[in-house]
C-alpha positions in Angstrom: -0.1 -0.1 -0.2 2.8 2.3 1.0 4.5 1.8 -2.2 1.4 2.4 -4.5 1.0 5.7 -2.5 4.6 6.6 -3.2 4.7 5.7 -7.0 1.2 7.8 -7.2 2.9 10.8 -5.6 5.8 10.6 -7.6 4.0 10.4 -10.9 1.7 13.7 -10.2 4.7 15.9 -11.4 5.0 13.7 -14.6 1.2 14.0 -15.1 1.3 17.8 -14.8 4.5 18.1 -17.4 2.6 15.8 -19.9 0.0 18.2 -20.7 2.1 21.6 -21.0 5.4 23.2 -19.8 4.6 26.7 -19.0 7.0 29.6 -20.5 5.8 32.4 -18.4 3.1 34.7 -16.7 2.5 38.3 -17.6 0.5 40.4 -14.9 -2.3 42.5 -16.1 -0.1 45.6 -15.2 2.1 45.1 -18.1 -0.8 45.4 -20.7 -3.5 48.2 -19.7 -4.8 50.3 -22.4 -7.8 52.9 -22.7 -10.6 50.9 -24.2 -13.1 48.7 -23.1 -12.7 44.9 -22.5 -14.6 44.0 -25.6 -12.2 46.1 -28.1 -9.4 44.9 -26.1 -10.2 41.3 -26.8 -11.0 42.3 -30.5 -7.6 43.9 -30.5 -5.5 40.7 -29.3 -7.4 38.4 -31.0 -6.8 40.5 -34.6 -2.9 41.0 -33.7 -2.9 37.0 -33.1 -4.3 36.1 -36.2 -2.4 38.5 -38.0 0.6 36.8 -37.1 -0.7 33.3 -37.7 -2.3 32.2 -34.5 -5.6 30.3 -34.6 -8.0 31.5 -31.6 -10.8 30.4 -29.8 -12.9 31.6 -27.1 -12.4 30.8 -23.8 -14.7 30.0 -20.7 -16.0 33.6 -20.5 -16.7 36.3 -23.1 -13.6 38.3 -22.0 -11.2 34.8 -22.1 -9.5 34.0 -25.2 -6.9 31.4 -26.2 -4.4 31.7 -29.1 -2.6 28.9 -30.6 0.5 29.0 -33.0 1.4 25.6 -34.8 4.8 24.8 -35.3 6.3 21.8 -37.3 6.8 18.7 -35.6 3.6 18.7 -33.7 4.3 21.6 -31.4 2.1 24.1 -30.3 2.5 27.3 -28.6 -0.5 28.3 -26.4 -1.2 31.7 -24.9 -4.2 32.1 -22.7 -5.5 35.6 -22.1 -7.8 37.0 -19.6 -9.3 40.6 -20.2 -10.4 42.1 -17.2 -11.1 45.9 -16.4 -8.9 48.3 -15.3 -9.0 51.8 -13.9 -8.6 53.7 -17.3 -10.4 51.0 -19.8 -8.9 47.4 -19.5 -6.0 45.3 -19.2 -5.2 41.5 -20.0 -3.1 39.0 -18.0 -1.1 36.6 -20.3 -0.4 33.0 -19.4 1.6 30.9 -22.2 2.9 27.6 -22.6 4.9 25.2 -24.6 2.5 21.9 -25.9 3.4 18.7 -27.9 1.0 16.4 -29.3 3.0 13.7 -28.2 3.9 15.1 -24.8 2.0 12.8 -22.7 3.8 9.9 -24.4 7.4 11.4 -23.0 6.2 12.4 -19.7 6.7 16.0 -20.6 10.2 15.6 -22.4 8.6 17.1 -25.7 7.3 20.2 -23.9 10.6 20.9 -22.3 12.8 20.5 -25.4 10.5 22.8 -27.1 10.4 25.3 -24.6 12.8 28.0 -26.3 10.8 27.6 -29.6 7.4 28.5 -28.1 9.2 30.9 -25.8 10.7 32.8 -29.0 7.0 32.7 -30.6 5.5 34.7 -27.4 8.2 37.3 -27.6 7.8 37.9 -31.2 4.0 38.4 -30.4 4.5 40.7 -27.3 7.3 42.5 -29.2 4.5 43.1 -32.2 1.8 44.2 -29.7 3.9 46.4 -27.9 5.3 48.1 -31.2 1.5 48.5 -32.5 -0.1 49.3 -28.8 2.2 52.2 -27.5 1.8 53.1 -23.8 
């Protein structure tokens, strides 16, 4: 019984890694703009799609998920949560590195492609900041 519990406890980190490898989180204070939440969501969606990302609505009307597919089954996934701010609205951003066979390698593919995902996310953020100066 103790061995089973130990094996289960040891496998939990692998289960988490098999889904995705987080590459970063950016707070809303980094991305605050003088526009309504709906307008900001539309701007984010347009920006992602113009750079070759696919977009999907999130769990709420203010959430948005961007997916950038790469070669070999790799994907960069960016989750945006748009919220009201003092002078308009802002978004929080969480991004991760995903691979279609990540579960089979216990997260190794997600870790090995982490730099690729970080570059894709950095390119999007640079372009966003260039076209939406504060």
